[in-house]
Backbone bond lengths (Angstrom), bond angles and torsions (degrees), N, CA, C in turn:
res aa  C-N    CA-C-N  psi(-1)  N-CA   C-N-CA  omega(-1)  CA-C   N-CA-C  phi
1 M - - - 1.457 - - 1.535 109.38 -
2 P 1.325 118.76 132.09 1.470 120.59 -177.58 1.524 111.80 -61.05
3 R 1.320 115.35 145.94 1.456 120.83 177.94 1.522 110.30 -74.93
4 R 1.331 113.97 153.86 1.456 120.07 171.43 1.523 107.66 -110.22
5 Y 1.336 116.65 137.79 1.461 122.63 -174.30 1.531 110.08 -116.05
6 H 1.331 115.48 128.05 1.466 121.59 171.93 1.518 106.64 -106.73
7 I 1.327 117.45 117.36 1.464 122.08 -171.87 1.526 110.59 -101.80
8 I 1.331 116.09 123.65 1.459 122.34 170.50 1.526 106.60 -97.38
9 F 1.332 116.21 105.68 1.461 121.34 -171.68 1.524 110.47 -105.36
10 N 1.338 115.23 130.63 1.460 121.54 174.70 1.525 108.56 -108.68
11 P 1.327 118.56 96.56 1.467 120.78 -178.05 1.523 113.67 -63.69
12 A 1.347 116.96 -15.90 1.463 120.33 -178.27 1.530 112.57 -90.95
13 A 1.324 118.00 2.82 1.465 120.55 178.23 1.523 110.07 -62.66
14 G 1.342 115.78 153.30 1.459 121.04 -172.76 1.514 115.02 -53.05
15 T 1.337 117.61 -55.38 1.459 121.18 -177.71 1.518 111.51 -67.80
16 A 1.327 116.77 -35.74 1.462 120.12 179.59 1.532 110.37 -61.69
17 L 1.316 116.74 -43.01 1.459 120.10 179.62 1.524 111.65 -66.96
18 V 1.334 116.09 -47.29 1.464 120.67 -175.89 1.523 111.21 -64.27
19 N 1.329 117.00 -41.08 1.468 121.25 -174.32 1.522 113.82 -96.51
20 G 1.331 117.12 5.90 1.455 119.68 176.99 1.514 114.00 65.54
21 I 1.342 116.26 36.82 1.463 120.37 178.94 1.528 108.60 -83.36
22 T 1.296 116.26 115.05 1.459 123.10 -179.44 1.519 109.75 -113.06
23 T 1.314 115.22 175.99 1.469 119.57 176.56 1.524 110.56 -59.73
24 E 1.329 116.65 -39.50 1.465 120.46 179.94 1.525 110.98 -63.87
25 V 1.331 116.59 -43.31 1.470 120.58 179.36 1.517 110.42 -63.24
26 L 1.333 115.94 -44.33 1.461 120.81 179.55 1.528 110.64 -61.39
27 S 1.322 116.66 -43.90 1.470 121.05 179.22 1.518 111.45 -61.37
28 E 1.324 116.60 -39.89 1.465 120.27 -179.73 1.527 111.33 -62.43
29 H 1.329 116.72 -41.06 1.468 119.96 -179.92 1.528 111.13 -66.51
30 F 1.323 117.75 -42.96 1.463 120.43 -179.76 1.530 110.73 -67.49
31 A 1.320 116.82 -40.50 1.461 120.23 179.04 1.526 110.56 -65.53
32 A 1.341 117.12 -40.72 1.460 120.77 179.64 1.522 111.68 -64.32
33 A 1.345 116.47 -30.46 1.465 120.65 178.52 1.525 112.12 -82.63
34 G 1.338 117.01 -3.41 1.455 120.76 178.82 1.514 114.03 72.29
35 L 1.319 117.58 29.74 1.460 121.65 -176.58 1.524 111.05 -96.02
36 D 1.329 115.32 149.82 1.461 122.82 177.25 1.528 107.46 -91.28
37 F 1.330 117.58 118.58 1.458 119.15 -169.98 1.522 111.53 -153.65
38 D 1.330 113.84 163.40 1.460 121.68 164.01 1.521 107.41 -142.78
39 I 1.336 116.53 154.25 1.464 121.49 -173.78 1.514 110.25 -123.10
40 D 1.340 115.02 131.84 1.464 122.11 171.93 1.527 107.01 -109.86
41 D 1.337 115.78 111.65 1.465 120.41 179.47 1.525 111.56 -119.74
42 N 1.323 116.42 23.83 1.462 121.72 -173.67 1.526 111.04 -78.09
43 Q 1.316 116.77 93.30 1.456 120.95 -179.76 1.526 112.88 -75.63
44 D 1.313 117.43 -10.25 1.462 120.39 -179.50 1.525 111.96 -79.23
45 S 1.324 117.05 -13.48 1.467 121.43 178.78 1.520 109.93 -103.93
46 D 1.337 116.14 150.76 1.458 120.60 174.25 1.519 109.20 -62.76
47 L 1.341 114.94 147.65 1.459 119.29 -179.14 1.526 110.95 -61.03
48 E 1.320 116.21 -34.50 1.467 120.15 178.24 1.527 111.08 -59.76
49 D 1.331 116.21 -42.08 1.462 119.89 178.48 1.522 111.45 -68.59
50 R 1.320 116.75 -34.05 1.455 120.38 179.56 1.522 112.23 -70.97
51 L 1.334 116.29 -26.65 1.460 119.63 -177.14 1.528 112.60 -80.35
52 A 1.318 117.32 -22.93 1.467 119.92 -179.29 1.533 112.05 -57.59
53 P 1.350 120.11 -48.61 1.468 119.63 177.24 1.526 112.98 -63.26
54 A 1.330 116.69 -31.41 1.469 119.70 178.71 1.520 110.67 -64.72
55 L 1.333 116.45 -40.60 1.465 120.26 179.88 1.524 111.93 -71.69
56 A 1.321 115.91 -33.37 1.465 119.81 -177.26 1.524 112.91 -86.63
57 G 1.337 117.34 -15.82 1.456 121.04 -174.20 1.519 113.55 -78.43
58 D 1.343 114.91 -179.41 1.460 120.52 -176.12 1.519 113.32 -94.65
59 A 1.320 118.75 2.87 1.466 121.03 178.62 1.525 109.98 -74.86
60 E 1.335 116.43 128.60 1.467 120.16 178.65 1.515 111.74 -72.07
61 V 1.344 116.45 -29.80 1.457 121.55 -173.64 1.520 109.69 -117.47
62 V 1.329 115.96 130.27 1.462 121.76 173.69 1.528 106.96 -106.69
63 V 1.311 115.87 121.38 1.465 121.91 -174.28 1.523 109.55 -98.83
64 A 1.328 116.28 122.82 1.464 121.38 173.04 1.515 107.45 -91.29
65 A 1.324 116.23 105.13 1.468 121.91 -179.13 1.516 107.80 -104.54
66 G 1.332 116.37 90.15 1.454 120.87 -176.49 1.511 110.54 176.31
67 G 1.324 115.85 -158.24 1.448 121.47 179.49 1.518 112.21 -87.10
68 D 1.346 115.64 -171.68 1.465 120.33 -176.25 1.523 112.07 -62.43
69 G 1.340 118.00 -32.63 1.457 120.21 178.21 1.509 112.01 -64.39
70 T 1.325 116.86 -42.68 1.463 121.14 177.29 1.521 110.63 -64.45
71 V 1.332 116.23 -43.15 1.467 120.68 179.90 1.525 110.41 -59.97
72 L 1.333 116.78 -44.33 1.466 120.12 -179.03 1.526 110.75 -64.51
73 S 1.323 117.90 -42.85 1.466 120.79 -179.17 1.529 111.55 -62.83
74 V 1.323 116.12 -43.07 1.467 119.72 179.02 1.520 109.76 -66.87
75 A 1.325 117.42 -43.62 1.460 120.93 179.65 1.519 111.45 -59.67
76 E 1.336 116.88 -42.43 1.475 120.56 179.46 1.523 110.67 -59.38
77 A 1.320 116.98 -40.73 1.464 120.31 -179.67 1.523 112.02 -67.93
78 L 1.328 117.26 -30.17 1.464 120.88 -175.59 1.528 113.69 -85.04
79 L 1.336 117.34 -14.19 1.460 120.10 -179.83 1.531 110.47 -57.20
80 G 1.308 115.68 129.75 1.454 120.64 179.42 1.508 114.61 84.49
81 S 1.330 117.85 -2.66 1.461 120.89 178.41 1.526 109.84 -102.18
82 E 1.326 115.98 175.52 1.462 120.67 176.71 1.524 111.73 -90.41
83 K 1.316 117.47 -1.76 1.453 120.90 -178.94 1.529 110.50 -72.32
84 I 1.325 114.90 152.82 1.460 121.91 179.46 1.522 108.59 -110.99
85 L 1.328 115.99 136.48 1.456 121.75 178.31 1.524 110.25 -87.78
86 A 1.325 116.12 133.44 1.470 121.96 167.90 1.519 107.72 -121.24
87 V 1.327 116.15 151.61 1.461 121.22 -174.85 1.519 109.78 -122.49
88 L 1.326 115.56 125.26 1.470 121.34 166.97 1.523 106.36 -106.52
89 P 1.323 118.50 110.37 1.473 121.53 -171.21 1.520 112.32 -76.44
90 L 1.323 115.87 97.02 1.462 120.88 -179.19 1.525 111.95 -115.29
91 G 1.334 117.20 12.56 1.453 120.90 -179.71 1.510 112.45 -97.36
92 T 1.326 115.28 -161.30 1.466 121.11 -178.85 1.521 111.72 -91.43
93 L 1.332 117.26 -46.67 1.464 120.71 -177.03 1.532 112.41 -93.52
94 N 1.326 117.14 -43.97 1.471 121.91 178.57 1.528 111.71 55.25
95 G 1.346 115.46 48.92 1.456 120.60 -173.87 1.511 114.44 -59.06
96 L 1.331 118.42 -50.07 1.462 120.56 -176.87 1.526 110.63 -66.55
97 A 1.316 117.53 -41.13 1.468 120.85 179.72 1.529 110.58 -59.71
98 R 1.322 117.23 -42.49 1.468 120.59 179.33 1.522 110.83 -65.06
99 D 1.333 116.74 -44.66 1.460 119.99 -177.59 1.524 112.14 -66.68
100 L 1.327 117.20 -31.52 1.464 120.39 178.43 1.525 112.38 -80.08
101 G 1.316 117.04 -10.24 1.454 120.14 -179.42 1.510 113.82 79.64
102 L 1.337 116.71 30.27 1.457 120.74 -179.02 1.523 110.92 -84.08
103 A 1.331 115.82 155.27 1.461 120.71 172.89 1.522 108.92 -63.52
104 L 1.328 116.96 141.68 1.458 121.08 -173.49 1.527 113.85 -103.82
105 D 1.341 118.67 -8.02 1.461 120.08 173.45 1.520 108.85 -101.50
106 L 1.324 116.27 146.14 1.463 121.04 -170.60 1.529 113.98 -57.55
107 P 1.332 120.38 -50.53 1.468 118.80 -178.19 1.534 112.76 -57.39
108 S 1.334 116.45 -44.43 1.467 119.84 -179.75 1.527 111.28 -68.00
109 A 1.338 116.34 -38.54 1.463 120.03 -178.85 1.522 111.32 -63.50
110 V 1.329 117.72 -40.63 1.468 120.58 178.63 1.523 110.42 -69.23
111 T 1.326 117.30 -44.50 1.466 121.17 179.41 1.520 111.23 -61.82
112 Q 1.332 116.82 -31.96 1.459 122.04 -177.52 1.527 113.18 -73.02
113 L 1.330 117.69 -23.99 1.464 121.31 -171.36 1.535 113.80 -51.49
114 P 1.344 120.76 -48.25 1.472 119.07 -176.99 1.524 113.58 -65.78
115 T 1.336 118.18 -17.81 1.464 121.05 -178.61 1.522 112.67 -88.82
116 L 1.334 117.16 -8.94 1.462 120.91 -176.00 1.516 110.90 -81.91
117 E 1.334 115.11 155.71 1.463 121.54 -178.78 1.531 110.21 -119.90
118 P 1.341 117.69 148.78 1.468 119.47 174.96 1.530 110.88 -64.06
119 R 1.308 115.33 136.96 1.461 121.01 178.53 1.518 108.29 -141.40
120 A 1.326 117.32 138.06 1.467 121.38 177.50 1.520 109.17 -89.17
121 I 1.339 116.05 132.06 1.462 120.79 178.31 1.525 109.60 -127.55
122 D 1.325 114.96 163.04 1.463 121.25 178.01 1.524 110.64 -77.51
123 V 1.323 114.61 156.36 1.456 122.12 173.01 1.526 107.51 -130.19
124 G 1.319 116.84 133.49 1.451 120.18 173.37 1.517 110.37 -84.74
125 E 1.322 115.53 161.41 1.462 119.83 -179.58 1.524 109.00 -145.21
126 V 1.331 116.74 136.53 1.455 121.77 175.08 1.523 107.72 -132.75
127 N 1.332 115.84 124.21 1.467 122.13 -178.12 1.531 111.11 49.56
128 G 1.314 115.93 39.20 1.461 121.66 176.91 1.513 115.03 83.48
129 R 1.339 117.72 -2.77 1.466 121.16 -178.67 1.532 109.53 -103.42
130 P 1.321 118.58 128.97 1.466 120.53 -177.41 1.521 112.48 -77.01
131 F 1.325 115.01 154.75 1.462 121.06 169.65 1.528 107.93 -144.76
132 L 1.320 115.32 152.16 1.463 121.19 -175.88 1.520 112.24 -103.02
133 H 1.324 117.16 -31.87 1.463 120.26 -174.04 1.522 111.48 -110.41
134 N 1.330 117.48 -71.11 1.456 118.68 -179.47 1.519 111.80 -160.36
135 V 1.323 114.71 164.60 1.458 123.59 169.11 1.527 106.48 -122.73
136 I 1.333 116.29 130.90 1.464 120.91 -176.06 1.527 108.92 -121.69
137 V 1.341 115.47 132.66 1.462 123.17 178.63 1.528 107.98 -117.97
138 G 1.332 116.57 141.81 1.453 119.42 174.29 1.506 113.40 113.27
139 L 1.329 116.52 -130.53 1.460 122.32 -170.80 1.525 113.09 -70.11
140 I 1.324 117.46 -40.21 1.466 120.94 -173.23 1.534 112.95 -60.74
141 P 1.337 120.65 -42.95 1.471 119.07 177.73 1.527 113.53 -58.46
142 D 1.339 117.34 -35.38 1.459 119.58 177.73 1.524 110.93 -64.83
143 I 1.322 116.55 -40.61 1.462 120.39 178.38 1.521 110.33 -68.45
144 A 1.339 116.75 -35.32 1.469 120.71 179.96 1.525 111.59 -62.39
145 I 1.326 117.33 -31.96 1.469 119.98 177.11 1.523 109.86 -62.84
146 G 1.342 116.24 -42.22 1.454 119.91 176.10 1.517 112.00 -62.80
147 R 1.319 116.76 -37.10 1.467 120.75 177.63 1.523 110.64 -62.99
148 E 1.333 116.52 -41.30 1.461 119.61 178.76 1.532 111.00 -63.71
149 W 1.322 116.47 -36.09 1.470 120.11 178.46 1.525 110.45 -63.88
150 V 1.329 116.61 -42.48 1.460 121.05 -179.36 1.518 111.37 -68.27
151 R 1.339 116.74 -35.54 1.460 120.82 -176.02 1.530 111.51 -55.98
152 G 1.315 117.18 -34.15 1.461 119.66 -178.41 1.513 113.86 -91.76
153 R 1.342 117.79 4.30 1.463 121.50 -177.65 1.525 109.62 -132.70
154 P 1.313 117.68 90.93 1.464 120.13 179.73 1.524 111.34 -68.58
155 G 1.318 114.59 160.83 1.458 118.82 177.66 1.511 112.33 119.31
156 L 1.334 115.51 153.66 1.460 121.96 -176.76 1.524 111.99 -65.79
157 R 1.331 117.19 -37.99 1.468 119.81 -177.45 1.532 111.12 -60.90
158 S 1.334 117.28 -42.94 1.462 120.36 179.82 1.523 111.23 -63.92
159 K 1.324 116.50 -40.09 1.468 119.95 -179.88 1.520 111.03 -67.21
160 L 1.318 117.04 -39.73 1.461 119.75 178.03 1.528 111.24 -65.99
161 R 1.326 116.65 -38.01 1.471 120.04 176.72 1.516 111.20 -64.05
162 F 1.335 116.96 -36.93 1.464 119.95 178.12 1.530 110.88 -67.46
163 I 1.326 117.30 -42.11 1.463 120.13 178.60 1.522 110.31 -60.34
164 R 1.347 115.79 -42.70 1.458 119.75 178.14 1.524 110.75 -63.93
165 F 1.340 116.68 -42.62 1.468 120.75 178.18 1.528 110.48 -60.75
166 M 1.341 117.14 -46.27 1.460 120.75 -178.18 1.520 111.21 -64.13
167 W 1.330 116.23 -42.66 1.461 119.99 179.07 1.535 110.57 -60.72
168 T 1.321 116.73 -46.90 1.459 120.83 -179.09 1.525 111.13 -64.25
169 R 1.330 115.73 -43.40 1.467 119.84 -178.09 1.520 111.42 -62.88
170 M 1.327 117.26 -40.23 1.460 120.49 -178.70 1.522 111.61 -76.94
171 T 1.320 117.00 -30.28 1.463 120.17 -179.50 1.523 111.58 -69.84
172 Y 1.340 117.15 -38.36 1.463 121.04 -173.81 1.535 113.13 -109.75
173 A 1.308 117.07 15.43 1.467 120.10 -177.88 1.530 111.26 -66.75
174 H 1.328 114.50 140.09 1.464 120.74 175.23 1.527 109.31 -97.84
175 R 1.315 115.10 146.77 1.461 118.73 175.57 1.533 110.15 -75.04
176 I 1.302 116.22 150.96 1.453 121.60 179.68 1.527 109.68 -111.50
177 A 1.333 115.42 150.01 1.465 121.02 178.74 1.519 109.28 -98.70
178 L 1.326 116.18 123.93 1.459 122.07 177.77 1.517 109.42 -128.26
179 A 1.327 115.77 141.97 1.461 121.19 173.71 1.520 108.12 -98.30
180 L 1.326 115.88 123.55 1.461 121.49 -176.49 1.519 110.08 -116.73
181 R 1.325 115.65 133.04 1.468 121.78 173.46 1.524 107.98 -137.04
182 S 1.318 117.15 130.19 1.466 120.75 -178.47 1.512 110.38 -129.43
183 D 1.322 115.55 177.89 1.457 120.06 177.80 1.526 112.03 -74.00
184 V 1.344 117.37 -7.96 1.466 119.77 179.85 1.524 113.01 -118.00
185 S 1.343 118.03 -1.52 1.465 119.59 -179.69 1.523 110.12 -151.32
186 P 1.343 117.46 148.34 1.475 121.06 179.11 1.523 110.94 -74.72
187 T 1.332 115.29 174.07 1.459 120.54 -179.07 1.523 111.04 -62.83
188 R 1.327 116.16 136.10 1.452 121.62 177.10 1.526 108.33 -147.48
189 I 1.317 116.41 153.84 1.465 122.15 178.25 1.525 108.23 -98.26
190 E 1.313 115.63 130.08 1.461 121.29 -179.83 1.521 109.92 -123.31
191 L 1.338 116.49 135.91 1.462 122.89 173.28 1.530 107.59 -102.48
192 I 1.322 116.45 114.77 1.459 119.98 -173.20 1.531 110.44 -141.79
193 H 1.318 115.32 164.25 1.460 120.55 170.15 1.525 110.57 -88.82
194 T 1.331 116.10 -36.92 1.467 119.79 -175.50 1.517 110.23 -149.85
195 L 1.332 115.32 141.29 1.464 122.50 171.33 1.524 107.94 -118.57
196 V 1.319 115.57 127.16 1.454 121.57 176.21 1.531 108.38 -115.57
197 V 1.321 116.77 122.59 1.473 121.10 174.51 1.517 106.44 -109.78
198 A 1.321 115.89 111.44 1.458 122.03 -173.81 1.521 111.07 -105.72
199 N 1.317 115.45 141.99 1.462 122.34 171.16 1.522 107.29 -73.44
200 N 1.355 117.15 108.87 1.454 124.30 -169.54 1.532 110.13 70.84
201 S 1.328 118.63 -159.72 1.469 122.25 -172.37 1.517 111.00 -121.13
202 Y 1.332 115.15 150.25 1.459 119.93 173.72 1.519 109.42 -79.06
203 D 1.324 115.24 143.56 1.461 121.08 -178.79 1.523 110.74 -75.09
204 Q 1.323 114.86 147.44 1.455 120.37 167.51 1.530 106.86 -109.76
205 R 1.319 114.68 84.39 1.458 121.50 -179.96 1.522 109.03 -136.20
206 I 1.299 116.21 146.92 1.464 120.70 -179.29 1.525 109.84 -60.56
207 G 1.330 115.01 131.80 1.460 120.54 175.41 1.511 114.93 87.71
208 T 1.333 118.92 4.24 1.463 120.68 -179.72 1.529 109.90 -110.28
209 F 1.326 115.57 149.80 1.464 121.23 179.31 1.525 108.15 -138.21
210 L 1.337 116.30 113.83 1.467 122.27 -178.17 1.532 110.79 49.97
211 A 1.324 116.72 47.35 1.467 121.86 -178.14 1.517 110.32 -113.12
212 R 1.334 115.78 148.36 1.466 122.45 177.85 1.530 107.86 -130.06
213 H 1.321 116.71 125.90 1.460 117.49 176.70 1.525 111.56 -99.27
214 R 1.343 117.51 -7.57 1.460 121.24 174.72 1.521 108.99 -124.55
215 L 1.330 116.08 129.85 1.460 122.40 179.12 1.524 110.86 -124.58
216 D 1.316 116.30 24.15 1.464 119.92 -172.52 1.526 112.81 -136.95
217 R 1.323 117.98 26.73 1.469 120.66 -177.92 1.527 112.96 -87.57
218 G 1.322 117.93 -7.61 1.456 120.32 177.61 1.512 114.39 75.42
219 T 1.342 117.22 21.37 1.461 120.49 179.76 1.520 110.31 -136.66
220 M 1.321 114.92 161.54 1.454 123.16 166.76 1.524 107.39 -110.63
221 T 1.322 116.36 164.86 1.461 120.16 174.39 1.517 108.74 -129.05
222 A 1.336 114.99 127.05 1.468 121.09 177.13 1.527 108.35 -96.54
223 Y 1.337 115.66 121.25 1.462 121.64 178.56 1.521 108.61 -107.14
224 L 1.322 116.15 119.24 1.455 122.16 179.33 1.526 108.44 -101.23
225 I 1.327 116.11 111.69 1.460 120.99 -179.64 1.524 107.05 -101.80
226 R 1.313 115.75 104.38 1.465 120.57 -173.15 1.519 112.09 -76.13
227 R 1.339 116.93 -31.23 1.470 121.21 178.18 1.528 107.93 -132.04
228 L 1.330 115.13 134.22 1.464 118.97 177.55 1.524 109.68 -144.06
229 R 1.326 115.43 54.21 1.456 119.82 168.69 1.523 107.39 -72.54
230 M 1.324 116.22 172.00 1.459 119.22 -178.71 1.527 111.16 -58.35
231 S 1.332 117.10 -41.31 1.470 119.95 179.65 1.523 111.36 -63.42
232 D 1.357 116.68 -37.38 1.466 120.15 177.71 1.524 110.92 -65.45
233 A 1.346 116.08 -42.88 1.464 120.18 -178.86 1.523 111.13 -62.61
234 I 1.330 116.64 -43.10 1.466 120.37 179.35 1.524 110.14 -65.12
235 R 1.338 116.91 -44.47 1.461 120.50 -179.64 1.531 111.22 -62.97
236 L 1.348 116.81 -43.88 1.459 120.10 179.94 1.526 111.18 -63.74
237 A 1.332 117.02 -41.24 1.462 120.43 179.65 1.521 110.59 -62.00
238 L 1.333 116.72 -44.28 1.467 120.42 178.72 1.527 111.06 -66.33
239 S 1.337 116.24 -37.10 1.468 119.67 179.16 1.525 111.55 -66.77
240 M 1.351 116.35 -35.55 1.458 119.11 177.41 1.526 111.09 -63.76
241 V 1.331 115.73 -45.72 1.463 119.78 179.98 1.531 110.45 -64.36
242 A 1.346 116.35 -33.72 1.463 120.51 -179.95 1.525 112.46 -81.03
243 G 1.349 117.09 -8.24 1.466 120.04 178.11 1.503 114.53 76.68
244 R 1.346 118.64 34.17 1.467 120.34 179.94 1.537 112.23 -145.35
245 W 1.335 117.17 29.95 1.464 120.28 -174.23 1.518 113.35 -74.02
246 R 1.323 118.61 -22.41 1.468 119.96 -176.75 1.524 112.28 -67.13
247 E 1.330 117.72 -19.20 1.457 120.93 179.82 1.530 112.37 -84.53
248 D 1.323 117.92 -5.13 1.466 120.48 -176.63 1.526 110.55 -68.13
249 S 1.333 116.18 135.08 1.463 121.19 -176.03 1.520 113.44 -69.87
250 A 1.348 117.63 -16.02 1.471 120.55 -176.96 1.519 112.57 -80.59
251 I 1.334 118.10 -9.13 1.457 120.06 -171.71 1.527 111.27 -131.28
252 E 1.322 115.02 140.78 1.460 122.56 171.38 1.521 108.16 -128.55
253 F 1.325 117.28 155.16 1.460 118.76 179.85 1.525 110.45 -145.29
254 E 1.328 113.63 156.82 1.466 120.92 -176.87 1.524 108.87 -149.75
255 K 1.323 116.96 129.10 1.458 121.04 176.79 1.522 109.58 -84.00
256 V 1.327 116.17 132.26 1.461 121.26 -175.71 1.526 109.37 -141.11
257 R 1.310 114.58 163.85 1.467 120.40 169.22 1.522 110.71 -110.89
258 E 1.322 115.92 -25.72 1.456 121.21 175.53 1.521 108.26 -137.80
259 L 1.331 116.13 144.55 1.460 120.91 -178.54 1.521 108.63 -151.42
260 T 1.336 116.01 133.66 1.462 121.76 174.15 1.519 108.42 -116.25
261 V 1.331 115.95 128.59 1.462 122.01 -179.40 1.528 107.70 -119.01
262 S 1.322 115.63 117.99 1.466 120.92 -179.70 1.520 110.35 -111.54
263 S 1.330 114.55 152.33 1.460 121.34 -179.51 1.517 108.81 -144.43
264 K 1.340 116.06 160.43 1.462 119.65 173.87 1.521 111.15 -67.84
265 R 1.309 116.16 -25.02 1.455 120.46 179.39 1.523 110.73 -79.21
266 K 1.316 115.33 143.01 1.462 119.57 178.24 1.524 111.75 -73.58
267 Q 1.320 116.31 -27.80 1.461 121.40 177.81 1.521 109.05 -135.84
268 V 1.321 115.65 147.35 1.455 121.05 177.09 1.523 109.50 -131.05
269 R 1.310 114.48 146.64 1.461 120.19 176.38 1.526 108.63 -85.97
270 V 1.325 116.64 134.63 1.460 121.73 -179.46 1.531 108.89 -136.67
271 T 1.322 115.27 164.08 1.457 119.70 163.13 1.527 107.04 -107.65
272 M 1.315 115.57 132.94 1.454 122.11 177.93 1.525 107.78 -119.70
273 D 1.325 115.88 110.03 1.469 121.55 -174.26 1.528 110.58 51.29
274 G 1.331 115.13 41.67 1.457 121.10 174.47 1.512 115.83 89.08
275 E 1.341 117.95 -11.00 1.461 121.10 -178.62 1.531 109.81 -100.88
276 V 1.323 116.62 132.99 1.461 121.12 -178.72 1.520 110.23 -77.96
277 T 1.339 115.91 131.84 1.460 120.65 176.72 1.526 108.39 -149.84
278 T 1.325 117.21 173.19 1.458 122.56 179.01 1.519 109.12 -118.81
279 L 1.339 116.27 133.79 1.455 121.54 -179.35 1.525 109.91 -123.07
280 T 1.331 115.82 149.34 1.460 122.18 177.04 1.522 109.71 -84.28
281 T 1.322 116.38 136.27 1.461 120.96 178.21 1.529 110.33 -88.01
282 P 1.346 116.25 154.22 1.461 127.80 -0.26 1.537 112.04 -71.75
283 L 1.321 115.53 155.27 1.459 121.24 175.46 1.519 108.58 -90.53
284 N 1.313 115.87 117.65 1.461 120.81 -178.11 1.528 109.47 -106.00
285 F 1.331 114.78 108.87 1.455 121.30 -178.78 1.523 110.54 -99.44
286 R 1.317 115.29 144.65 1.459 120.54 168.82 1.521 108.28 -152.93
287 V 1.322 115.54 161.64 1.456 120.51 178.59 1.526 109.12 -105.28
288 R 1.321 115.86 142.67 1.462 121.75 176.23 1.527 106.80 -112.16
289 P 1.341 117.55 93.73 1.467 120.60 -171.36 1.530 112.92 -64.41
290 L 1.323 116.14 134.45 1.464 123.94 170.89 1.526 112.07 50.08
291 S 1.338 116.52 40.63 1.463 120.52 -171.72 1.521 114.16 -98.56
292 L 1.340 117.21 -4.83 1.462 120.48 -178.11 1.523 109.21 -129.12
293 K 1.338 115.95 131.16 1.463 120.35 177.09 1.520 109.08 -95.93
294 V 1.337 115.15 127.25 1.459 120.86 -179.54 1.529 108.97 -128.35
295 L 1.333 115.46 157.30 1.459 120.34 170.82 1.518 108.36 -88.82
296 A 1.339 116.36 128.61 1.459 121.44 -176.60 1.524 109.31 -152.06
297 P 1.322 117.25 160.55 1.464 119.29 174.12 1.522 110.46 -60.98
298 P 1.318 118.12 150.65 1.471 120.25 179.24 1.519 110.93 -59.25
299 L 1.333 116.38 140.29 1.459 120.97 175.16 1.522 109.56 -78.79
300 P 1.334 117.88 148.17 1.462 119.30 168.91 1.518 109.89 -57.86
301 D 1.324 116.68 149.11 1.470 120.33 -176.74 1.516 112.23 -54.32
302 A 1.325 116.92 -34.00 1.467 120.34 -177.71 1.516 112.12 -68.41
303 E 1.338 117.65 -21.08 1.464 120.87 -176.96 1.516 112.68 -106.54
304 A 1.317 118.29 -6.95 1.460 120.89 -178.10 1.519 110.48 -65.56
305 V 1.322 116.40 140.54 1.462 121.19 179.12 1.521 109.24 -80.04
306 K 1.327 115.77 119.72 1.460 120.37 178.70 1.524 109.84 -80.72
307 P 1.343 118.40 155.21 1.474 120.22 178.65 1.520 113.11 -53.89
308 A 1.338 117.31 -39.10 1.455 119.78 -179.70 1.516 110.98 -64.96
309 E 1.342 116.19 -39.27 1.462 120.15 177.62 1.509 110.75 -61.50
310 A 1.340 116.37 -45.72 1.452 121.01 -178.48 1.519 110.80 -60.93
311 A 1.344 117.24 -40.52 1.462 120.76 179.48 1.527 110.66 -65.63
312 A 1.354 115.91 -38.23 1.456 119.92 179.30 1.525 110.80 -65.81
313 V 1.332 117.32 -39.31 1.456 121.51 178.96 1.508 110.46 -63.08
314 E 1.344 117.35 -46.09 1.466 121.12 -179.80 1.507 111.08 -61.21
315 A 1.354 116.15 -35.25 1.464 120.46 179.67 1.520 110.04 -70.20
């Protein structure tokens, strides 16, 4: 029986704005693909209110048509339900869509939907709030604030001011002291520029940058970046593309299922799946194995999660 799709559309998402993707355009693509759908594009209502009809409705699949923030909000609402998440990548980074191997242009992404299969993936959690990609503490959230400022101000002058801001911030950044305790290591104090806690692990493969091809291993990975000057950032980026970044002396990593991060500060600024927010310390991370159902291309048999594996992860 054909699936029914309930689409949560964010017309203000980056790609949607740039490419002129409107509700009418979206409807035309779904109709041309012969799909059964309805679209909610009501930006005047809170996303929480918009998600209530999606959960109560008869559509098996709830489509997040927007950027990573929209995808995370929809995913959070679907946790624990029988609904399946689908992603139409209309944002700037589209992290989950890339990691799942989805088509990144709208016509192909819509056409691809009927060929996708439900797959269970892990979800990370910090202080009770879920995340799909990563949570970053330290230097990167400060730079992300500058990025948000530029996003609303087009023009070469704004971009040049951001580059100058980023260069200055990275040149004079101070390291921060964090106390880390995980399920695999005792409490220790670390002096770092940035801490990245990722849902699963980033691949070390030629041509990939902050990419994950597995989202179902039941672990998170904590990346401790001890130095992140501009030269370090450029070197790490090139090393990632070359497939040899794990050997870099500026970074250490540890796979965990639970992690507590303490600081002298009562609150710390972080980016959560690319969005800047503030969290109260200590930061308590845990992984929720195979807790979200998504539509994705079929995995090769060698990578498919077997029932025994899933039971072992839950244990």
